[in-house]
Every structure is written in structure tokens, then in C-alpha cells.
C-alpha positions as CSV (number, residue, x, y, z in Angstrom):
1,X,-15.5,8.1,-28.7
2,X,-16.4,5.0,-30.6
3,X,-17.3,2.7,-27.6
4,X,-20.3,3.8,-25.1
5,X,-20.5,3.3,-21.4
6,X,-23.9,4.5,-20.3
7,X,-24.4,2.7,-17.4
8,X,-20.7,2.6,-16.3
9,X,-20.5,6.5,-15.0
10,X,-17.8,6.4,-12.4
11,X,-15.7,5.5,-15.3
12,X,-16.6,8.0,-17.8
13,X,-14.7,10.5,-15.5
14,X,-11.4,9.3,-16.7
15,X,-12.1,10.6,-19.8
16,X,-13.0,14.4,-18.0
17,X,-9.8,14.3,-16.6
18,X,-10.5,13.0,-13.2
19,X,-8.3,10.3,-12.9
20,X,-6.1,10.9,-10.1
21,X,-9.4,10.5,-7.5
22,X,-9.9,7.1,-8.6
23,X,-5.9,6.4,-8.6
24,X,-5.7,7.8,-5.4
25,X,-8.8,5.8,-3.4
26,X,-7.2,2.5,-5.4
27,X,-3.8,3.1,-3.6
28,X,-5.5,3.5,-0.5
29,X,-7.2,0.5,-0.7
30,X,-3.7,-1.1,-1.1
31,X,-2.6,0.7,1.6
32,X,-5.5,-0.2,4.0
33,X,-4.9,-3.8,2.5
34,X,-1.1,-3.4,3.8
35,X,-1.4,-1.3,7.2
36,X,-4.6,-2.8,7.8
37,X,-8.0,-1.4,6.9
38,X,-8.3,1.4,9.9
39,X,-4.9,3.8,9.1
40,X,-6.2,6.4,11.1
41,X,-3.3,8.2,13.1
42,X,-4.0,7.6,17.1
43,X,-7.0,5.4,15.9
44,X,-7.3,1.8,14.5
45,X,-9.4,-0.5,16.6
46,X,-12.2,-1.9,14.6
47,X,-16.0,-2.3,16.3
48,X,-16.5,-6.1,17.6
49,X,-20.1,-5.4,18.8
50,X,-20.7,-6.7,15.2
51,X,-22.5,-3.0,14.4
52,X,-25.4,-3.5,17.3
53,X,-27.0,-0.5,18.8
54,X,-26.5,0.9,21.7
55,X,-28.7,2.4,24.3
56,X,-26.4,5.7,25.4
57,X,-24.9,7.7,22.4
58,X,-20.9,7.7,21.5
59,X,-20.4,10.8,23.1
60,X,-21.8,9.2,26.7
61,X,-20.2,6.1,26.5
62,X,-16.6,7.1,25.1
63,X,-15.3,7.4,28.7
64,X,-15.9,3.6,29.3
65,X,-14.6,2.7,25.9
66,X,-11.6,0.1,25.9
67,X,-9.9,2.5,23.2
68,X,-10.1,5.2,25.6
69,X,-8.7,3.4,28.3
70,X,-5.6,2.4,26.0
71,X,-5.2,5.2,24.7
72,X,-5.2,6.7,28.9
73,X,-2.7,4.1,29.5
74,X,-0.5,5.1,26.6
75,X,-0.3,8.5,27.3
76,X,0.3,7.5,31.3
77,X,3.6,5.1,30.4
78,X,4.2,8.2,28.0
79,X,5.9,10.0,30.9
80,X,8.5,7.1,32.3
81,X,9.4,6.1,29.4
82,X,9.9,9.4,28.1
83,X,12.5,10.1,30.7
84,X,14.0,6.8,30.3
85,X,14.5,7.6,26.3
86,X,15.6,11.3,26.9
87,X,18.0,10.2,29.5
88,X,20.0,7.7,27.2
89,X,19.6,9.9,24.0
90,X,21.1,13.0,25.9
91,X,23.8,10.6,27.7
92,X,24.7,9.2,24.5
93,X,24.8,11.7,22.3
94,X,27.1,14.3,24.7
95,X,29.1,11.1,25.6
96,X,29.8,10.2,22.0
97,X,30.7,13.9,21.2
98,X,32.8,14.7,23.6
99,X,34.4,11.5,23.1
100,X,35.1,12.5,19.3
101,X,38.2,14.0,19.9
102,X,39.9,10.5,20.4
103,X,38.3,7.4,18.7
104,X,36.1,6.2,21.3
105,X,33.5,8.9,20.5
106,X,32.6,6.7,17.1
107,X,31.8,3.4,18.6
108,X,29.7,5.1,21.5
109,X,28.3,7.0,19.2
110,X,27.3,4.3,17.1
111,X,26.5,2.0,19.6
112,X,23.8,4.8,20.8
113,X,22.2,5.2,17.2
114,X,22.3,1.1,17.5
115,X,20.3,1.3,20.5
116,X,17.9,4.2,19.4
117,X,16.5,2.3,16.5
118,X,16.3,-0.6,18.9
119,X,14.2,1.2,21.3
120,X,12.5,2.8,18.5
121,X,11.3,-1.0,17.4
122,X,9.5,-1.0,21.1
123,X,7.9,1.9,20.7
124,X,6.3,1.3,17.5
125,X,5.1,-2.2,19.4
126,X,3.5,0.3,22.4
127,X,2.3,2.2,19.4
128,X,0.6,-0.8,18.4
129,X,-0.6,-2.4,20.7
130,X,-2.6,0.3,22.6
131,X,-2.9,3.0,19.7
132,X,-3.6,0.3,17.0
133,X,-1.3,2.4,15.2
134,X,0.6,0.5,12.3
135,X,3.6,1.8,11.4
136,X,5.5,-0.1,8.5
137,X,9.5,-1.3,9.5
138,X,12.1,1.1,8.2
139,X,14.9,0.4,5.8
140,X,17.3,-2.2,7.3
141,X,20.9,-1.5,8.0
142,X,23.1,-2.5,5.0
143,X,26.9,-2.3,5.8
144,X,28.7,-2.6,2.5
145,X,31.2,-5.0,4.0
146,X,31.6,-6.9,6.9
147,X,33.2,-5.5,10.0
148,X,33.0,-3.1,12.7
149,X,34.3,-0.2,10.9
150,X,31.6,-0.9,7.9
151,X,28.8,-1.5,10.2
152,X,29.8,1.7,12.4
153,X,30.0,3.8,9.4
154,X,26.8,2.5,8.3
155,X,25.0,3.4,11.3
156,X,26.2,6.2,11.5
157,X,25.1,7.4,7.7
158,X,21.6,5.7,8.3
159,X,19.1,8.4,8.3
160,X,16.6,6.1,10.1
161,X,19.1,5.6,13.5
162,X,19.3,9.7,13.6
163,X,15.4,10.0,13.4
164,X,14.7,7.2,16.0
165,X,17.3,8.9,18.5
166,X,15.7,12.8,17.5
167,X,12.5,10.8,18.9
168,X,14.0,9.7,22.0
169,X,14.5,13.6,22.5
170,X,11.2,15.1,21.2
171,X,9.5,12.4,22.6
172,X,10.0,13.5,26.3
173,X,8.8,17.6,26.5
174,X,5.7,16.1,24.4
175,X,5.3,13.0,27.1
176,X,5.7,15.7,29.6
177,X,2.9,18.4,28.4
178,X,0.1,15.2,27.4
179,X,1.0,13.7,30.9
180,X,0.2,16.8,32.9
181,X,-2.8,17.9,30.7
182,X,-4.5,14.4,30.9
183,X,-3.9,13.6,34.7
184,X,-5.0,17.2,35.5
185,X,-8.5,16.7,32.9
186,X,-9.3,13.1,34.3
187,X,-8.9,13.9,38.0
188,X,-10.6,17.0,37.9
189,X,-13.7,15.5,35.9
190,X,-13.6,12.5,37.8
191,X,-13.3,14.6,41.3
192,X,-16.0,16.9,40.3
193,X,-18.0,14.4,38.9
194,X,-18.4,12.0,42.2
195,X,-18.1,15.5,44.1
196,X,-22.3,14.4,45.8
197,X,-20.5,11.2,46.8
198,X,-18.0,12.4,48.8
199,X,-18.4,15.9,50.0
200,X,-19.7,15.0,53.4
201,X,-15.8,14.5,54.2
202,X,-15.5,18.3,54.5
203,X,-18.0,18.8,57.5
204,X,-17.5,15.6,59.2
205,X,-13.7,15.5,59.4
206,X,-12.4,18.8,57.5
207,X,-14.3,21.5,59.9
208,X,-15.7,23.0,56.6
209,X,-19.4,22.9,54.8
210,X,-17.6,21.6,51.7
211,X,-14.9,22.0,48.9
212,X,-13.5,25.5,49.0
213,X,-13.9,27.4,46.1
214,X,-12.7,30.8,46.9
215,X,-11.2,32.0,50.3
216,X,-9.2,35.1,51.7
217,X,-8.8,36.2,55.7
218,X,-12.2,37.4,55.6
219,X,-14.3,35.7,53.3
220,X,-14.5,32.0,51.9
221,X,-16.7,30.3,49.3
222,X,-17.6,26.4,50.0
223,X,-19.6,24.2,47.9
224,X,-21.8,22.9,50.3
225,X,-25.7,23.3,49.2
226,X,-27.8,20.9,47.0
227,X,-27.6,23.7,44.0
228,X,-23.8,24.2,44.1
229,X,-23.4,20.5,44.8
230,X,-25.4,19.5,41.2
231,X,-23.8,22.6,39.2
232,X,-20.2,20.6,40.2
233,X,-21.4,17.1,39.3
234,X,-22.5,18.4,36.0
235,X,-19.5,20.7,35.2
236,X,-17.3,17.6,36.2
237,X,-20.0,15.0,33.9
238,X,-18.6,18.0,31.0
239,X,-15.1,17.7,31.7
240,X,-15.5,13.8,31.8
241,X,-16.7,13.3,28.5
242,X,-14.4,15.6,26.9
243,X,-11.6,14.1,28.4
244,X,-11.4,11.1,25.9
245,X,-11.5,13.6,23.2
246,X,-8.7,15.3,24.5
247,X,-7.0,12.4,25.2
248,X,-7.3,11.2,21.8
249,X,-6.0,14.7,19.9
250,X,-3.0,14.4,22.6
251,X,-2.6,10.8,21.3
252,X,-2.8,12.1,17.4
253,X,0.0,13.9,18.1
254,X,2.2,10.8,19.8
255,X,0.6,8.7,16.2
256,X,2.5,11.8,14.0
257,X,6.3,11.6,15.9
258,X,6.0,8.1,15.4
259,X,4.5,7.9,11.9
260,X,7.0,10.5,11.1
261,X,10.4,9.7,13.1
262,X,9.9,5.8,13.8
263,X,8.2,4.6,10.6
264,X,10.1,4.2,7.0
265,X,11.2,7.7,5.4
266,X,9.2,8.5,2.1
267,X,12.8,7.9,0.3
268,X,13.7,4.6,1.9
269,X,9.9,3.3,1.2
270,X,10.1,4.3,-2.4
271,X,13.9,2.6,-2.5
272,X,12.0,-0.8,-0.8
273,X,9.3,-0.7,-3.6
274,X,11.8,0.0,-6.4
275,X,13.6,-2.9,-5.5
276,X,10.6,-5.0,-5.1
277,X,9.6,-3.9,-8.5
278,X,13.0,-4.9,-9.7
279,X,12.3,-8.6,-8.3
280,X,9.0,-8.7,-10.3
281,X,10.7,-7.5,-13.6
282,X,13.3,-9.8,-13.3
283,X,11.2,-12.7,-12.3
284,X,8.8,-12.2,-15.2
285,X,11.9,-11.5,-17.9
286,X,13.4,-14.7,-16.5
287,X,9.6,-16.4,-16.8
288,X,9.5,-15.0,-20.7
289,X,12.5,-16.4,-21.5
290,X,11.6,-19.9,-20.2
291,X,8.7,-19.8,-22.4
292,X,10.1,-18.8,-25.2
293,X,12.7,-21.6,-24.5
294,X,10.3,-23.9,-24.2
295,X,8.1,-22.5,-26.8
296,X,10.9,-22.8,-29.7
297,X,12.0,-26.2,-27.7
298,X,8.8,-27.8,-28.7
299,X,7.0,-26.6,-30.8
300,X,9.1,-25.0,-34.1
301,X,12.6,-27.0,-33.2
302,X,10.9,-30.2,-32.9
303,X,9.0,-29.6,-36.5
304,X,12.4,-28.7,-37.8
305,X,14.1,-31.4,-36.7
306,X,10.7,-33.5,-38.3
307,X,11.2,-31.9,-41.4
308,X,14.7,-32.2,-41.6
309,X,14.5,-36.2,-41.2
310,X,11.5,-36.1,-43.9
311,X,13.7,-34.2,-46.6
312,X,16.3,-36.7,-45.9
313,X,13.9,-39.7,-46.3
314,X,12.9,-38.0,-49.6
315,X,16.2,-37.4,-50.8
316,X,17.2,-41.1,-50.3
317,X,13.7,-42.6,-52.2
318,X,13.9,-39.9,-55.2
319,X,15.9,-42.2,-57.3
320,X,14.2,-45.3,-56.0
321,X,10.3,-43.8,-55.7
322,X,10.3,-40.5,-57.0
323,X,6.2,-40.6,-56.7
324,X,6.9,-41.3,-52.5
325,X,9.5,-38.8,-52.7
326,X,7.8,-36.1,-53.8
327,X,4.3,-36.9,-51.6
328,X,7.3,-36.7,-48.8
329,X,8.4,-33.2,-50.1
330,X,4.6,-31.7,-50.1
331,X,4.0,-33.2,-46.6
332,X,7.6,-31.2,-45.3
333,X,6.3,-28.2,-47.7
334,X,3.4,-27.9,-45.0
335,X,5.5,-28.6,-42.1
336,X,7.7,-25.7,-43.2
337,X,4.6,-23.9,-43.1
338,X,2.9,-24.5,-40.1
339,X,6.7,-23.9,-38.2
340,X,7.0,-20.4,-40.0
341,X,3.3,-19.8,-38.3
342,X,4.6,-20.8,-35.4
343,X,8.0,-19.2,-35.8
344,X,5.3,-15.6,-36.5
345,X,3.5,-16.5,-33.6
346,X,6.3,-16.6,-31.0
347,X,7.5,-13.8,-33.1
348,X,4.6,-11.6,-32.0
349,X,4.4,-13.1,-28.3
350,X,8.0,-11.4,-28.1
351,X,7.1,-7.9,-29.7
352,X,5.0,-8.1,-32.8
353,X,6.2,-5.9,-35.9
354,X,2.7,-4.2,-36.4
355,X,3.1,-2.9,-33.1
356,X,6.7,-1.0,-33.9
357,X,5.9,-0.2,-37.4
358,X,2.0,1.0,-36.7
359,X,1.0,1.4,-33.2
360,X,-1.0,0.4,-30.7
361,X,-4.0,1.2,-32.5
362,X,-3.1,-1.3,-35.6
363,X,-1.7,-3.8,-33.1
364,X,-4.6,-4.0,-31.3
365,X,-7.1,-4.4,-33.9
366,X,-5.0,-7.5,-34.7
367,X,-5.5,-9.0,-31.6
368,X,-8.9,-8.0,-31.3
369,X,-9.4,-10.0,-34.7
370,X,-8.4,-13.4,-33.2
371,X,-10.4,-12.7,-30.4
372,X,-13.4,-15.7,-30.1
373,X,-15.9,-12.8,-29.8
374,X,-16.6,-9.5,-31.5
375,X,-14.4,-6.8,-30.2
376,X,-14.4,-3.0,-30.6
377,X,-11.2,-1.2,-30.7
378,X,-11.3,2.5,-29.8
379,X,-7.7,4.0,-29.5
380,X,-7.5,7.7,-29.0
381,X,-4.1,8.9,-28.7
382,X,-2.6,12.0,-30.6
383,X,0.9,10.8,-30.1
384,X,2.2,7.3,-29.2
385,X,3.9,6.3,-25.9
386,X,7.8,5.4,-25.4
387,X,8.5,2.1,-27.0
388,X,8.2,0.1,-23.1
389,X,4.8,1.8,-22.0
390,X,3.4,0.9,-25.4
391,X,5.0,-2.9,-25.5
392,X,3.0,-3.6,-21.9
393,X,-0.1,-1.7,-22.9
394,X,-0.1,-4.1,-25.4
395,X,0.3,-7.2,-24.2
396,X,-2.0,-6.4,-21.0
397,X,-5.1,-5.7,-23.7
398,X,-3.6,-8.9,-25.3
399,X,-3.8,-10.9,-21.9
400,X,-7.2,-9.4,-21.1
401,X,-8.6,-10.4,-24.5
402,X,-7.7,-14.0,-23.7
403,X,-9.2,-14.5,-20.5
404,X,-12.5,-12.7,-23.0
405,X,-12.1,-15.7,-24.8
406,X,-11.3,-18.5,-22.6
407,X,-13.5,-17.9,-19.2
408,X,-15.8,-14.8,-19.9
409,X,-18.7,-16.5,-22.1
410,X,-18.9,-13.2,-23.6
411,X,-21.0,-12.6,-26.5
412,X,-19.2,-8.8,-27.4
413,X,-16.1,-7.0,-26.2
414,X,-14.6,-3.8,-26.3
415,X,-10.9,-2.2,-26.2
416,X,-10.8,1.2,-25.2
417,X,-7.3,3.7,-24.8
418,X,-6.7,6.7,-24.3
419,X,-4.2,9.2,-22.3
420,X,-5.6,11.7,-19.6
421,X,-3.1,14.2,-18.2
422,X,0.6,12.0,-17.2
423,X,-1.3,8.4,-17.4
424,X,-2.1,6.0,-20.3
425,X,-5.8,4.8,-19.5
426,X,-6.5,0.6,-21.1
427,X,-10.0,-0.3,-20.1
428,X,-11.2,-4.1,-21.4
429,X,-14.6,-4.7,-21.0
430,X,-17.5,-7.6,-21.7
431,X,-20.7,-8.5,-21.2
432,X,-19.9,-12.3,-19.6
433,X,-20.6,-14.1,-16.8
434,X,-18.3,-11.7,-14.6
435,X,-16.8,-12.7,-11.4
436,X,-13.2,-12.1,-12.2
437,X,-11.0,-11.6,-9.2
438,X,-7.4,-10.2,-9.1
439,X,-6.7,-12.0,-6.1
440,X,-5.8,-15.7,-4.9
441,X,-2.5,-16.3,-7.6
442,X,-4.6,-15.5,-10.5
443,X,-3.0,-14.4,-13.9
444,X,-4.8,-10.8,-13.1
445,X,-2.8,-10.9,-10.1
446,X,-0.1,-11.9,-12.2
447,X,-0.7,-8.7,-14.4
448,X,-1.4,-6.7,-11.4
449,X,1.8,-7.6,-10.3
450,X,3.6,-6.5,-13.5
451,X,1.8,-2.9,-13.6
452,X,2.6,-2.3,-10.5
453,X,6.2,-2.7,-11.3
454,X,6.0,0.3,-13.9
455,X,4.4,2.4,-11.4
456,X,0.3,1.4,-12.6
457,X,-2.1,-0.3,-11.1
458,X,-5.1,-2.5,-12.6
459,X,-8.7,-2.0,-11.2
460,X,-11.2,-4.9,-11.6
461,X,-14.7,-4.5,-11.4
462,X,-16.3,-7.7,-12.2
463,X,-19.4,-8.2,-10.4
464,X,-21.1,-12.4,-10.4
465,X,-23.3,-12.4,-13.3
466,X,-21.2,-9.6,-15.2
467,X,-20.9,-7.1,-17.1
468,X,-16.9,-7.2,-16.5
469,X,-14.8,-4.1,-16.2
470,X,-11.3,-4.1,-16.6
471,X,-8.9,-1.0,-16.5
472,X,-5.6,-0.3,-16.7
473,X,-3.4,2.6,-16.1
474,X,0.1,3.1,-17.0
475,X,2.4,6.5,-16.6
476,X,3.0,8.1,-19.8
477,X,6.2,8.9,-21.0
478,X,6.5,10.1,-24.6
479,X,9.6,8.2,-26.5
480,X,10.5,8.6,-30.4
481,X,9.0,5.6,-32.4
């Protein structure tokens, strides 16, 4: 490869095919930005102690943490809520199915499904408040037309409605199990742990030596001597220390239920993403059209109007003052050259002919030759990608090199293009001052949005002081060129 990246080992892995790990980590960072930094099921509570140390290890202080008590409250509330949800779901489903022989079953079933969507919203809020579980809103209900019949049809055909109803049915048996296990473990642990404090109740008021461990008609075993009391307390301590992790395991299953049945489906999330990307594409195309119109109006069109006026004046002076007319024609000739150059630049900004005729290597070399700093270009592609991907790659590199010329203060730069599996990788590097940021409404953020519209990503590595390394990733599609 012509360009050397000795100190940038993490991006050399792209050359070796280790692409998906970097892309997945980047997408995971985007999900963290969207849903919160801690996206763990059943988790999500950040430390609020500022990183200060504790006298007790985490395992010993876990039963007293706020997170454990929130999870415990979630489990305890789960049973009464589960009873209510199950009762509602079974009632509405049974009533709706029973009345389907008449028309009344349809609105009853639709009303039950619509109410299940509302209950699902409440459950997402409960999981968010007590478990710190951020679950996105499912796709909204879309009725093709206004009116009650259209709305009922949309509710009955909505997968989200049925998944919410399924959650109301499945949550109840799980709530019974988790409530029983939690109450048993927590009460047993604390009862045994505090046994030394209250065992005196048995000899004083119960008429026996202590807590009865075993008994039949002829023999009874009581926990009544110091050794047995101590062992009981130690066993209670172990159970108490294990209880938070048992509760957390139970709430993890709750989190899976909430995510799987109350969150957006993968298909629905993809539809929402595609709709968002379509909006970005439409906005970008509209902005490009306005830019072309503005450039034509303020540049070549104004110059051609001025040229027509100058030629008209030269025509009038041709007989009276041939020398002045010749001078004006010469000036008009210069204006024609300038207008042609502006039109070439405008056409290059729309889609350069060299890209269509000779591909990315020649087109990017042409862009690099116009950069204010020396640029080394290396394109390592065995075949050309689809024209749409090729065009996006060209304009991405072109905009990045413009940033190098305007903002980087670099002395040199490099462009590297290669293919890794089913992705096209573009990397632009410079030795400038660094500090490039893809957030805050900068040009890089707009570029990242355009790449995201075609399922691409933009990775910016630009520490203050430099160097800057920007890697763009596009899906590879082969097309006829």
C-alpha cells in the first residue's frame, strides 16, 4: 500500500479484514448516545459517588444499595400489576373472541389491544424508573384513513398491539415466580441474619429453647446454643448477600420481556430508520438543488447576462469605433472563458465526468491536485462500486479535502480507499492541528448524516494537536459502469 500508517495500528485492522468489530463498536456508541450510556438489561444506573472508594467491597454493600432496593420494589410491584394485566388481557381477549360471531367482537378486541398499548407504555415507564432500562417507543399506529373502521383495522393489524397483549399474559406467571422467589430469599436471609437479636422470644414466650429445626413425636432439634445461633446468622448473611444477585437475575428476565415485547420490533425500527434516512436524502437533494440554482444565478448566469450586454455595446460601436469594439470583444472573450470555467466547476460539483469515465482513482487524484497541500492518493479496488456509492465516496473525500485546505493547517495529507468484505473504506489523514469534531452542527456532522442515510458511518479521530484521521465506511454494491 502506498500510504504508510505506522503509528495508527487500530485502523490497520481494516486492511486485515477486522472491520465488523470497529463498526459494531461505533454503532454501539451511537446506541449508547441514543438510549443512555448503560444499556444493560436490568441495569443502567450510573455511579453517583464520583468514583470515591468504599470501605466495604461491592459484594458486602450490595444489599444496601439504592439499585437493589429499586429492583426489589420492581419485583414486589410486579405481582399486583401482573394480576391486573393478566385479568384485563384474558377478559378482553375472551370477550372479544366470544363476540366475534357478531360485529361487537371487533370493536371490543380493538379496544382491548389499544388499551394494551397504553399499559405497555406504563410498563416501559416503570422499567425505566426502577431498572434504568431505556426502551424505545414502538412504531406508532398508522391508520390509512380517518374513521373508526380504519382505526380498528390498524389496531388489529398492528404487531405492536399484539405483542403488548402477549406481554400482559406472560408477565403474570413470571411475576408470580419472581415474587415468590424474592420474598422467600429476602425474608429467609434477613430472618436468619438477625436471629441472634430475637431468638430470646422462644424461651420467654414460646416455651421452647429456640427456632425449631426438626421435630417429630419423640425428638426435636432447636437452634438454641451459641454455636448454632452463630451458624444460623452466618448462613443468613450468605443468603442476604446472594439475594441482590438473585433479584437482579430475575429483573434481567423482566428486562428481556420489556425489550422484546414492549419495545420497537427490529422491522419497525428499521422502517423508522429508513424513513429518517429518506428525510435526510430528500433534505440533502433539496439543499443541493438550491445550491446549484444559487451558483447558476449568482455566477454563470450573471456573467452571461453581462457578456450579452457587452457584445451588444460592441456591436453598436463596431462602425463608429472599431478599436473600442475590438477591445470590448476581447474582454467578452475573457468573460466567456471565465463563464465556461464556472460551468465546468458547477458540473464537477454535480457529477464529474472523470468519475464516470475513469473511476475513483482518477477522480480523487483530480481533487487532490486542487488541494492546497500535497496529497498522496492510493485507491486499491479490484472493481468499481455501484455509481451511487462511487459518487458518495467521491464527494465525501472531496469535502474532507476541502476541510483539510481550509481548517487543518496541515503540511501534507493522504487519501486511502480500499474494500473490506462488503464495505468500502475511505480514509483521509493529515498532519494538521487536529480538533475536528463531528458534533455540534459542523460540516462533519452533515457528512455523517449523509453517510448514515445509505447505511454508512463516519469515524473521526482528531485529538487536539493532530494528526487527524477520518474514516468513512460505505456499503459495497457492485454496479455496471
